C-alpha positions in Angstrom: 83.0 90.0 105.0 82.5 92.3 108.3 80.6 95.1 108.1 80.5 96.0 111.6 82.2 99.5 112.6 81.7 102.8 114.6 80.1 106.2 112.9 81.2 107.0 109.6 83.2 103.6 108.8 80.6 101.6 109.7 78.1 103.3 107.9 80.2 103.4 104.6 81.1 99.6 104.8 77.2 98.9 105.2 76.7 100.7 102.0 79.9 99.7 100.2 79.0 96.0 100.9 75.0 96.1 100.0 73.9 94.0 97.0 72.6 96.9 95.3 76.2 98.9 95.2 78.2 95.6 94.8 75.7 95.0 91.4 76.0 98.5 90.3 80.3 99.0 90.9 80.5 95.4 89.6 78.4 96.1 86.4 80.2 99.2 85.5 83.7 98.1 86.3 83.0 95.2 83.4 82.0 97.8 80.9 85.2 99.8 81.5 86.7 98.1 78.4 83.6 99.4 76.1 84.0 102.9 77.5 87.7 102.7 76.9 87.3 101.8 73.0 83.9 104.6 72.9 86.2 107.3 74.6 89.2 106.8 72.4 86.7 107.0 69.4 85.0 110.3 70.6 88.7 111.6 71.1 89.8 110.7 67.5 86.6 111.9 65.9 86.3 115.4 68.1 90.4 116.3 68.3 90.0 119.9 68.5 92.5 120.9 65.8 91.0 122.3 62.8 93.6 120.8 60.2 93.1 117.2 61.8 89.5 117.5 61.5 89.9 118.6 57.7 92.0 115.3 57.0 89.6 112.8 58.8 86.7 114.0 57.0 88.1 114.5 53.6 90.3 111.3 53.7 89.1 108.5 51.6 85.4 110.6 51.4 85.2 111.2 55.1 86.2 107.2 55.6 87.7 107.9 59.2 85.1 110.1 60.3 82.7 107.9 59.5 84.6 104.8 61.3 84.8 107.1 64.5 80.9 107.3 64.4 80.4 103.8 63.8 82.3 102.8 66.9 80.8 105.7 68.7 77.1 104.2 68.1 78.5 100.5 69.1 79.6 101.9 72.2 78.2 105.2 74.1 75.2 104.8 71.6 73.9 102.0 73.1 75.6 102.3 76.4 72.5 101.9 78.5 71.9 98.7 76.9 75.4 97.3 78.0 74.8 98.5 81.3 71.5 96.9 81.7 73.2 93.4 81.0 76.2 94.0 82.9 74.6 95.1 85.9 71.9 91.9 85.6 75.1 90.0 85.5 76.5 91.2 88.4 73.7 90.8 90.2 73.2 87.5 90.0 77.0 86.5 90.2 76.8 87.9 94.0 73.7 86.2 94.6 75.4 82.9 93.4 72.3 80.8 93.3 73.3 77.9 91.5 70.4 76.6 90.4 68.9 80.0 88.7 70.2 80.6 85.1 71.8 84.0 85.2 71.0 84.1 81.6 67.6 84.2 82.2 67.7 87.2 84.5 69.9 89.4 81.7 67.2 88.5 78.9 64.2 89.8 81.7 66.4 93.1 82.3 67.3 93.6 78.8 63.3 93.1 77.7 62.0 95.1 80.8 64.5 98.0 79.5 63.5 98.2 76.0 59.7 98.4 77.1 60.5 101.1 79.9 62.5 103.0 77.1 60.0 103.1 74.8 61.9 101.7 71.9 60.2 100.1 68.8 61.3 99.8 65.3 61.3 103.5 64.4 63.3 104.8 67.2 65.9 102.5 67.7 68.3 104.9 68.6 70.7 106.8 70.8 68.0 108.8 72.2 66.5 105.6 73.6 69.4 103.3 74.0 72.4 105.7 74.8 73.4 107.7 78.2 70.3 109.6 78.6 68.7 106.2 79.6 71.0 105.4 82.2 68.6 105.7 85.1 66.3 103.1 83.5 69.4 100.5 82.7 70.3 100.8 86.7 66.4 100.4 87.2 65.8 97.3 85.1 69.3 96.1 85.6 68.7 95.3 89.5 64.9 95.3 89.9 64.3 92.8 86.9 67.0 90.3 88.2 65.8 90.6 91.7 62.2 89.8 90.6 63.6 87.4 88.1 65.3 85.5 90.6 62.8 85.5 93.6 60.4 84.2 90.9 62.6 81.6 90.0 63.3 80.4 93.6 59.5 80.6 94.4 58.7 78.3 91.4 61.3 75.9 92.4 59.9 75.7 96.0 56.5 75.2 94.7 57.7 72.7 92.2 56.5 74.5 89.6 59.2 74.0 86.9 58.8 73.3 83.1 60.6 70.5 81.9 60.5 68.5 78.7 60.8 64.8 79.2 63.5 63.5 76.4 65.5 66.8 76.2 68.8 67.6 77.0 70.0 69.4 80.6 70.8 72.7 79.0 67.5 72.6 77.2 65.4 71.8 80.5 67.2 74.6 81.9 66.7 77.6 79.9 62.8 76.3 79.8 63.0 76.8 83.6 63.5 80.5 83.1 60.3 80.7 80.8 57.8 81.8 83.5 59.9 84.0 85.5 60.9 85.7 82.3 57.6 86.1 81.2 56.1 87.4 84.4 59.1 89.9 85.0 58.5 91.2 81.7 54.7 91.3 81.7 55.0 93.5 85.1 57.6 95.8 83.6 55.1 96.2 80.2 52.1 96.8 83.0 54.0 99.6 84.6 55.2 101.3 81.3 51.6 100.9 79.9 50.2 102.6 83.6 52.7 105.3 83.3 52.2 106.2 79.4 48.3 106.3 79.9 48.4 108.2 83.2 50.9 111.0 82.1 50.1 110.9 78.3 54.0 110.2 77.3 55.5 107.2 75.4 57.5 105.7 77.6 59.0 105.5 81.4 61.6 107.2 79.8 60.1 110.4 78.1 58.3 111.0 81.7 61.9 111.1 83.4 62.9 113.7 81.2 59.7 115.8 81.1 60.1 115.6 85.0 63.4 116.8 84.7 62.6 119.8 82.1 59.6 120.8 84.4 62.2 121.2 87.4 63.5 124.3 85.2 60.6 125.8 83.6 60.3 128.2 86.6 62.5 131.2 86.5 64.9 133.0 84.4 68.1 131.7 83.1 70.3 133.2 85.9 72.6 132.0 88.7 70.4 130.1 90.6 69.0 127.9 87.6 72.6 127.3 86.4 73.7 126.3 90.3 71.1 123.6 90.4 71.4 122.1 87.0 75.3 121.7 87.9 74.1 120.5 91.1 71.5 117.9 90.0 73.9 116.7 87.0 76.6 115.7 89.7 73.9 114.0 91.9 72.7 112.0 88.8 76.2 111.3 88.0 77.0 110.1 91.7 74.1 107.6 91.6 75.6 106.2 88.0 73.3 107.9 85.7 74.7 110.1 82.7 73.9 113.5 84.1 75.1 115.4 81.1 73.1 113.7 78.5 70.3 112.9 80.7 69.8 116.9 81.0 70.5 117.7 77.8 67.2 118.7 77.2 67.7 121.3 79.6 70.7 122.3 78.4 69.3 123.0 74.8 66.7 124.8 75.9 67.9 127.0 78.7 71.6 127.4 78.3 72.6 126.5 74.9 71.1 129.7 73.5 73.2 132.0 75.3 76.5 131.6 73.1 74.5 132.3 69.7 72.8 135.6 72.0 76.2 136.8 72.8 77.7 136.2 68.7 74.5 138.2 67.6 75.3 140.9 70.1 78.6 141.5 68.7 77.5 141.0 65.4 75.1 144.2 66.0 78.2 145.7 67.6 76.6 145.5 71.0 78.1 144.0 74.3 77.3 140.3 74.7 75.4 139.8 78.1 74.6 136.3 78.8 77.4 134.5 81.0 75.6 131.2 80.8 76.0 128.8 77.7 76.8 125.3 76.8 80.4 126.5 76.4 80.6 128.0 79.8 79.7 124.9 81.6 81.9 122.6 79.3 85.1 125.0 79.8 84.7 126.1 83.2 82.4 123.5 85.4 83.4 119.6 83.5 86.8 120.5 83.5 87.9 116.9 83.0 84.2 115.7 82.6 81.4 115.6 85.7 82.8 116.9 88.9 85.3 118.6 87.7 87.5 115.2 88.0 90.9 116.9 86.3 91.3 118.2 90.0 91.0 114.9 91.5 93.4 113.0 88.7 96.2 115.5 89.7 95.3 115.3 93.8 95.6 111.2 93.5 98.8 111.4 91.2 100.5 114.5 93.0 99.3 113.1 96.7 97.8 109.6 96.6 100.0 106.8 98.6 97.9 104.2 96.8 99.6 102.4 94.0 96.4 101.0 92.7 94.6 104.9 92.9 97.7 106.1 91.0 97.8 103.5 88.3 94.1 104.0 87.8 95.1 107.7 87.3 97.8 107.0 84.7 95.3 105.1 82.6 92.4 107.6 83.1 94.9 110.9 82.7 94.6 111.0 78.6 90.7 110.7 78.2 90.4 113.0 81.1 92.5 115.5 79.3 89.7 115.9 76.8 86.9 115.6 79.4 85.8 112.3 79.0 86.1 111.0 82.9 84.2 107.4 82.2 87.1 105.3 83.4 87.7 107.6 86.8 83.8 107.6 87.8 83.0 104.0 87.4 87.0 102.6 88.0 87.7 104.6 91.7 85.0 104.3 91.8 83.1 107.7 92.6 79.7 106.5 92.2 78.1 105.2 95.5 81.2 106.2 96.9 80.0 108.1 100.1 83.4 109.4 100.7 83.6 111.0 97.3 80.0 112.6 97.3 81.0 116.0 99.1 84.1 117.0 96.7 82.1 115.5 93.7 79.2 117.6 94.6 81.3 121.0 96.0 83.9 121.4 93.2 81.7 121.7 90.2 79.5 124.3 92.2 82.6 126.1 93.2 83.9 126.9 89.8 80.3 127.5 88.7 80.1 130.1 91.2 83.6 131.5 90.7 83.6 131.4 86.7 80.3 133.0 86.7 81.4 136.0 89.2 84.7 136.3 87.3 82.8 136.7 83.8 79.4 138.9 85.3 82.1 141.1 86.6 84.1 141.4 84.0 87.4 140.0 84.7 87.2 137.5 82.2 85.4 138.1 79.0 81.8 136.7 77.8 82.1 133.7 75.9 81.7 134.1 72.2 83.3 131.4 70.5 82.1 127.6 70.0 84.4 125.1 70.9 84.2 121.4 71.0 83.4 119.8 74.7 86.3 117.7 74.3 89.2 120.6 74.0 91.6 120.2 76.6 91.9 122.7 79.6 93.5 126.1 79.0 93.1 125.7 75.0 89.3 125.8 75.7 89.3 128.8 78.2 91.4 130.8 76.1 89.3 129.8 72.9 85.8 130.3 74.3 86.6 133.7 75.5 89.4 134.8 73.1 91.5 135.9 75.9 94.3 134.6 78.2 92.2 135.3 80.8 89.8 132.4 80.4 93.1 130.2 80.5 93.8 131.8 83.6 90.3 131.0 85.0 90.8 127.8 84.2 94.2 127.8 86.0 92.3 129.0 89.2 89.7 126.6 89.0 92.1 123.5 88.6 93.9 124.8 91.6 90.9 125.6 93.8 89.5 122.0 93.0 92.6 120.6 93.7 93.1 121.8 97.2 89.3 120.5 97.5 90.0 117.3 96.6 93.4 116.9 98.4 91.7 116.0 101.8 89.2 113.5 100.6 91.9 111.7 98.3 94.0 111.2 101.9 90.8 110.1 103.3 90.1 107.5 100.9 93.8 106.2 101.0 93.4 106.0 104.8 90.1 104.4 104.7 91.1 102.0 101.8 94.0 100.9 104.0 91.5 100.4 107.2 89.6 98.6 104.8 92.2 96.4 103.2 93.3 95.3 106.5 89.6 94.3 107.8 88.8 92.5 104.7 92.1 90.8 104.6 91.8 89.7 108.5 88.1 88.7 107.5 89.2 86.5 104.8 92.2 85.2 106.7 90.1 84.0 109.3 87.5 82.5 107.0 90.3 80.7 105.3 91.7 79.4 108.3 88.8 78.1 109.6 87.5 76.3 106.7 90.9 75.4 105.2 89.9 71.6 105.2 86.7 72.2 103.8 88.1 74.5 101.1 90.9 71.8 99.8 88.6 70.8 97.2 86.9 74.1 96.3 88.1 77.0 94.4 87.7 80.0 96.6 88.0 82.2 93.6 84.8 81.3 92.0 83.0 81.5 95.1 80.1 84.2 94.4 80.6 86.2 97.7 83.0 89.0 99.0 85.3 86.1 99.7 85.4 85.3 96.4 85.7 88.6 95.4 88.6 89.2 97.6 90.2 85.6 96.9 90.4 86.9 93.0 91.8 90.0 94.2 94.7 88.4 95.8 95.2 86.0 93.1 95.7 88.8 90.8 98.2 90.4 92.5 99.7 87.1 93.0 100.4 86.2 89.6 100.8 89.7 88.5 103.9 90.4 91.0 105.1 86.5 91.0 108.5 86.6 91.5 109.1 90.7 92.6 107.5 89.9 96.1 108.7 86.2 97.1 110.6 86.0 100.0 112.5 82.7 101.5 112.9 81.7 105.0 114.8 78.9 106.2 114.2 76.9 109.1 117.0 74.8 110.4 116.8 71.0 111.2 119.0 69.9 114.4 120.0 66.2 115.6 119.8 65.4 119.1 123.7 65.9 119.6 122.9 69.4 118.7 124.6 70.1 115.5 122.7 71.5 112.3 121.4 68.8 109.6 119.9 70.9 107.0 117.7 73.7 106.4 114.1 73.8 105.3 113.0 76.6 102.5 109.8 77.9 103.5 107.9 80.1 101.1 106.9 84.0 102.1 105.0 86.1 99.9 105.0 89.9 101.1 101.8 91.1 99.6 102.6 95.4 99.2 99.5 96.0 101.4 98.5 92.9 103.5 102.3 91.9 104.5 103.6 88.4 104.7 100.4 86.3 103.3 99.5 82.4 104.9 101.9 80.5 103.1 98.9 77.7 102.6 96.9 80.1 100.9 99.4 81.5 98.6 99.8 77.8 97.1 95.9 77.1 96.9 95.4 80.7 94.9 98.8 79.6 92.9 97.1 76.5 92.1 93.6 77.8 91.4 95.6 80.8 89.3 97.1 78.4 87.0 100.5 79.5 88.2 101.4 77.1 90.8 104.2 75.6 89.1 105.7 79.0 88.2 105.9 79.3 92.1 107.4 76.5 92.8 110.0 76.6 90.3 111.0 80.0 91.0 111.0 78.7 94.8 113.2 75.9 94.0 115.6 78.4 91.8 116.3 80.7 94.5 116.8 78.4 97.1 119.9 76.6 94.9 121.2 80.4 94.8 121.1 80.7 98.3 122.7 77.2 99.1 126.3 79.1 99.2 125.0 81.4 101.7 123.3 78.9 103.6 126.5 76.5 104.2 128.4 79.3 105.3 125.9 80.1 108.1 124.4 76.3 109.1 127.3 74.1 108.0 128.8 72.8 104.8 127.2 69.2 105.2 123.5 70.5 105.8 120.8 69.3 103.6 118.7 72.3 101.8 115.1 71.1 101.5 112.2 72.7 99.5 108.8 71.9 99.6 106.8 70.9 96.4 103.3 69.9 95.8 102.5 67.0 94.7 100.4 68.5 92.3 103.6 69.7 90.6 106.1 67.1 91.2 104.5 64.4 89.3 104.2 66.5 86.1 106.8 66.0 83.0 107.3 69.9 83.2 108.7 69.7 86.7 111.3 66.9 85.8 112.3 68.8 82.7 113.1 72.0 84.9 114.8 69.8 87.3 116.9 68.3 84.3 117.8 71.5 83.1 118.9 72.9 86.7 120.7 69.7 86.8 122.7 70.2 83.7 123.8 73.6 84.5 125.2 72.2 88.0 124.5 68.6 89.2 122.4 67.9 91.9 124.8 64.7 93.1 126.6 65.6 96.5 124.7 68.7 97.0 122.3 67.3 99.8 119.4 68.9 98.0 116.0 67.3 99.1 112.2 67.7 97.4 109.8 67.5 100.3 106.3 66.4 98.9 103.3 68.0 100.3 99.6 67.6 99.8 100.2 63.5 99.4 96.8 63.4 98.3 97.9 64.8 95.0 100.5 62.5 94.5 98.5 59.6 92.4 101.4 56.8 92.4 101.4 54.9 89.1 104.1 53.9 86.6 104.5 57.7 85.3 104.8 59.2 88.6 107.1 56.3 89.8 109.5 56.8 86.6 109.4 60.5 87.1 110.3 60.0 91.3 113.1 57.4 89.8 114.5 59.9 87.4 114.8 62.7 90.0 116.4 60.6 92.8 119.1 59.6 89.7 120.0 63.0 89.6 120.8 62.9 93.4 117.8 64.8 94.7 117.1 63.1 98.2 113.0 62.7 98.4 111.1 63.1 101.4 107.5 62.4 102.5 105.9 65.2 104.3 103.2 65.2 107.3 103.7 61.0 107.7 101.4 59.2 109.8 100.4 55.5 109.7 97.7 56.2 107.6 97.3 53.6 104.3 97.7 56.6 102.4 101.2 57.8 103.8 102.3 53.8 103.9 101.1 53.6 100.3 104.4 55.9 99.5 107.3 53.6 101.2 105.8 50.5 99.3 108.4 51.2 96.0 111.3 52.5 98.5 111.2 56.1 96.6 111.4 58.1 99.5 114.7 58.2 101.7 113.0 60.6 104.5 109.7 60.7 106.1 108.7 64.0 108.3 106.2 63.1 111.0 102.9 64.6 111.0 102.7 67.8 113.1 99.6 66.6 115.2 101.6 63.6 116.4 104.2 65.6 118.0 101.8 68.3 119.4 99.7 65.1 120.7 102.6 63.3 122.5 101.7 64.0 126.2 98.1 64.3 125.4 97.2 61.0 123.4 98.7 57.9 124.0 98.3 56.7 120.7 100.5 59.5 119.3 103.5 58.1 121.3 102.7 54.6 119.7 102.2 55.4 116.4 105.6 57.6 116.6 107.3 54.4 118.2 105.9 52.5 115.0 106.9 54.8 112.4 110.6 55.2 114.0 110.7 51.1 114.1 109.2 50.9 110.1 111.4 53.6 109.3 114.7 51.9 110.8 113.7 48.3 109.2 113.8 50.2 105.8 116.9 52.6 106.3 114.6 55.7 106.2 115.5 59.0 108.3 112.8 60.4 110.7 112.4 63.7 111.4 110.1 65.4 113.7 108.5 69.1 112.9 106.8 71.4 115.5 109.2 70.6 118.1 108.8 73.7 120.8 109.9 72.1 123.9 112.8 70.3 125.7 110.0 67.7 126.6 108.9 67.2 123.6 112.4 66.7 122.5 113.0 64.2 125.0 110.1 62.5 124.7 111.0 61.9 120.8 114.3 60.6 122.0 113.1 57.9 124.0 111.1 56.9 121.1 113.8 56.6 118.7 113.5 60.1 116.8 116.8 62.0 117.1 116.1 64.5 114.4 114.0 67.7 115.0 112.5 71.1 113.6 110.7 73.7 115.0 110.6 76.7 117.4 113.0 74.8 120.2 115.8 75.6 117.8 114.8 78.6 115.7 111.8 79.9 113.5 112.2 80.3 110.4 114.6 82.8 109.4 115.2 85.4 106.3 118.9 85.2 105.1 119.6 89.0 105.8 118.3 88.4 109.5 121.2 88.1 112.2 
């Protein structure tokens, strides 16, 4: 895709289209099902209702609580493992090297991750494999995959590839990954070994944890330290690192004791003095999760015009009420999204500052009660402070946060619209220029941005197949001026990109496996419009509908036509099926029988884009078709190539001898019409008479 642009737009596109960002976003998006399962397990396990908590802990000896714990351990408990694997697969998919075994990169990344996180048989737990190791997951997922792919290509170029004579292809492909995996793992093991020796730590992960703790070792636990904690946590989240868990050690050492200190003061009959505590951050900073994203959710649901974004908001809303926002962070996405950096950092800092000021000045009581971090807004503020003032403070924070996020949501909508337009134009330009070459290639399986865009369009088309179909009808005329028929032309109106290029729609429908559904729907709608078309163009008009050779030769399409025929017989109605993409129509006894049965129902068969090639002539030998439509290139070349005139003359002569009707498409000028008339062709379709029109057009 074109990444050129001016100013911020060009910079943003460059970042968004970089391999690293696309790998991270793709990897994290693929994890959304796991994140969803884990989020709901957390909600069900920590739902802050005393009666409910008592029930799940007592029912069948605590079976439900144990079950939720197991699901949480299998999802969030090993979240970094999933992330390492998913990012590696995403990276290899983007690089799309057919000779590199993608699974090899995943194995190299996982082994490197386990080494760097310090995993061994004694500490194979959440601390090493869960959200606290997400930074390592990103580092090893990208770094190991890049190194593996580089080594793989180098060894192939040097023809240094291990092979086993007599072994099958799959075995040799995996054997070829031995050297790249080994070298990658050894290098990461060396890095981890050097780090542990120099810094006297057990692993690279421990070094990172100690580095973060060291940042907060200076000064008292006052406003500045808490402000920096919120800022650093948000920055980590923006780069795909679970800030809350990464800084959990800092939280427990410097801020969590605040609640116990306040409770001890109250018990001693003294006034509590500690503003900062874990509950302070949970209730007044992390409203809806990191980035105070409940404010973002409300801004999207109330003010965004992007339907996909609103749909994501509705999906993420329930877990976000319980401060679980991974679906929003990874799905929007917020991570590595330059347009969301400012509000994502600003709103938590503003919330922190307002809350700190409100509590320290006495407008809101000090926090003296423990509440679960999953406690919804208003309930959490009230429960932590024991006052309605706590809930009112959350309402103020929510309002301020929505107002800060609002202009950025609108900016994101505008950017998304512009990006979608540019991506579509770039993709269509690519598709048109390479249409012939792409005929035998699955565009949706390409490993580049064009393949990603095609997959998105294909999903849109399948999901809204019928609701966005519109039919255009282009009239056909005889030389004497009367209308002889109309051709039904598919128009599919995308909610964002407008009318899609029809050949692209057919291509995507074929790759998506719903081409037959699409073509059946077109025929059904065209028949429903027949009466209105007769009123507009004449009672005797022929109604033509295009069907690909892929579809028309199937028993399914024959059965579909039989059902239509039983409801309202085709005979006498001048219904014509124009077969396009003749290369897919392999004639044989089965196909011949299907075409004959269609004719026996009263359907007229036409062959589209006819020329004098052997392929086209092949379809005339069994007298299956009644109409031939000239290849458009012949009509366009009437005044440029003498051979075009001779070919048209030969086709007309041949058609006359076997009683076939000839119709010329793409007739745009009187000169073309007269030239065709001189050659014996008197039936025309094209802009000389009319473009395709919608029935509601005048």
